[in-house]
C-alpha positions, -999 to +999 in steps of 0.1 A: +067+057-075+047+040-102+038+004-098+035-025-122+009-018-148+009+020-142+025+048-159+057+066-149+052+098-129+070+131-128+088+120-096+101+088-113+114+109-142+130+135-118+147+108-097+164+095-129+173+129-142+187+139-108+212+110-109+223+116-145+227+153-137+251+143-108+271+119-130+273+139-162+272+174-148+291+191-120+281+166-093+302+166-061+329+145-046+333+113-068+303+123-090+305+147-119+321+146-154+318+184-158+296+184-189+265+204-198+233+184-190+205+189-216+177+172-196+159+190-168+134+183-140+097+183-149+069+199-129+048+177-105+017+164-124+030+177-158+028+157-189+064+146-198+070+154-235+088+133-261+115+161-262+121+157-224+124+119-227+148+124-257+171+147-238+171+124-208+180+095-229+208+115-247+224+124-214+222+087-202+238+076-235+267+100-232+275+086-198+273+050-208+292+055-241+320+072-221+321+043-197+321+014-222+326+029-257+297+007-269+266+019-287+234+020-266+208+001-285+171+011-289+153-018-274+118-022-261+116-020-223+105-050-204+110-064-169+144-080-178+157-054-202+185-042-179+184-068-151+217-086-148+229-073-181+255-047-192+230-018-195+235-011-232+198-010-241+174+019-236+141+024-254+138+055-276+106+074-267+084+085-296+049+102-298+033+067-300+051+053-270+030+044-239+051+054-209+046+024-187+063+009-156+084-011-179+100+020-193+104+036-158+120+003-147+144+002-177+155+038-174+159+035-136+180+003-139+201+019-166+207+049-143+209+035-108+213-003-112+201-030-089+214-063-075+231-080-105+228-048-126+254-022-134+240+013-142+258+045-150+260+057-114+275+025-101+301+025-129+307+062-130+345+057-124+348+038-156+363+055-187+370+034-217+404+039-232+389+048-266+372+078-249+405+091-236+434+110-253+468+096-260+494+105-233+508+139-243+530+165-225+509+192-208+512+228-219+541+243-201+563+212-201+589+201-226+598+164-222+622+152-210+636+173-181+673+164-176+701+165-150+735+159-167+759+162-138+774+134-117+757+128-083+752+101-057+785+106-038+785+112-001+817+132-001+802+158-024+769+159-005+749+149-036+731+118-023+697+130-035+682+145-066+647+161-063+623+177-088+588+190-083+561+191-110+533+216-105+500+206-122+474+234-123+437+233-133+423+267-144+386+259-149+367+260-182+333+267-199+319+236-215+306+240-251+271+235-238+275+265-215+283+249-182+308+270-162+333+248-143+354+264-116+391+256-111+382+235-080+356+215-100+379+212-130+404+191-111+377+169-096+358+164-129+391+157-148+398+127-125+362+116-121+359+113-159+390+091-162+418+117-165+453+106-155+487+121-149+517+100-158+555+102-152+585+083-164+621+085-153+652+071-170+690+072-168+704+076-203+739+075-217+769+052-214+772+034-181+805+043-163+800+016-136+776-010-123+757+016-102+748+035-134+736+002-149+715-005-118+698+029-119+691+024-156+675-011-150+656+000-120+639+030-137+633+012-170+617-017-151+592+006-134+578+019-167+551+046-165+539+058-131+502+065-134+481+087-110+443+084-113+412+093-094+414+067-066+447+049-071+482+049-084+500+022-104+530+015-126+530-001-160+563-020-156+572-052-138+599-040-114+602-063-084+603-036-057+623-057-032+645-047-004+622-023+013+607-008-018+570-011-025+546-010-054+525+022-056+500+028-029+470+016-049+445+033-025+461+068-030+448+088-060+434+123-064+405+118-040+429+108-012+453+137-016+460+162+012+481+193+018+509+170+031+531+149+008+521+112+006+543+085-010+528+069-041+556+048-053+588+036-037+610+015-060+642+000-047+671-017-063+671-055-062+709-057-066+723-065-031+751-040-032+727-012-041+697-019-020+698+015-004+689+032-037+654+044-041+631+062-066+600+078-050+570+098-062+550+118-037+519+140-041+504+169-022+477+195-030+483+233-031+450+251-027+419+236-044+432+233-079+469+225-079+488+192-075+525+190-065+544+159-075+578+155-058+602+130-075+632+119-055+662+098-066+680+087-035+715+071-038+723+059-003+748+033-014+773+030+014+809+017+014+812-015+033+813-053+027+815-059-010+812-021-017+847-005-016+840+026-037+812+051-035+811+057-073+790+085-088+759+081-109+763+097-144+801+093-143+804+096-181+801+128-199+767+130-217+750+107-192+718+121-177+689+115-154+656+123-170+619+127-161+588+133-183+552+142-175+522+132-196+485+139-194+456+116-204+423+133-206+386+126-216+385+141-251+354+130-270+333+160-278+300+141-282+303+123-249+327+137-223+354+163-230+374+178-201+403+202-209+438+192-198+457+210-170+488+230-175+521+221-157+556+232-150+587+211-143+609+224-116+647+222-119+666+191-106+683+199-073+711+178-058+714+177-020+729+158+009+695+148+023 
């Protein structure tokens, strides 16, 4: 590695390029946005050209703009250029630039960070909202899915409604020529800030207080959001009575072939505390996610509860679910195609 007062070497350049390749390109695990990388390694002892510095800077700028949605300024490198700052300055190399340790230091800090410094690798999980699409239904899904029958009565063995959404990633070829397999597509989608969202509602006239409770419980939850390393809800529902907020540590990178519970919302009304809405996730192969939505009406007769009334007692009332995709979609920075999906039919059962 070059020292203070000396010029940057090929190994310095290659270390920086290797990191940006992992963040912007295919990468592995939690690294990789699935984009074509224009910069490349240079030979040992070779003179690094202006064009090579230019493509390296362009790749770095794509990553940082995706993360912050802020322009990266052309600023002269110096010892403090990216120390303790937000890493939004990177000197543009021209034919008259002397490639010094200051430049190596600036480019390295911009890429890898240091104590008190950010860097594109350390903040690779960031994706500014302006760099993402609006939430839209994935191809293959027409929102909302509906269940219009009455349910939730023990005598008719309809305590549970279940529905499974299948979300599939097919792979793609990036405009720059990078071929991304289906297994890498799903990983890069989430690494670059992609999200899968669900909502559930009960609509129609309320026939009883149980209908009203389900309406309020689901509306209070808002959107359920599944991301790379966590799950969340947009609403303010108090989970109460055995319910819980989403498992914040469970996202795509924590999925397995066995269903895991992501959200478990319970009624806060004492007579309906047994009622639950849950979302679970499991993988199927290397490129498919299965989301199982369950509406459980375990309200029991006893105490103040003298009637096991149905949910959706009025004609025209319905349980609904909707699926949405948010994806990285800015062509000049990071652009990852959306998955397709299918919504399974609602099924009522005793358990």
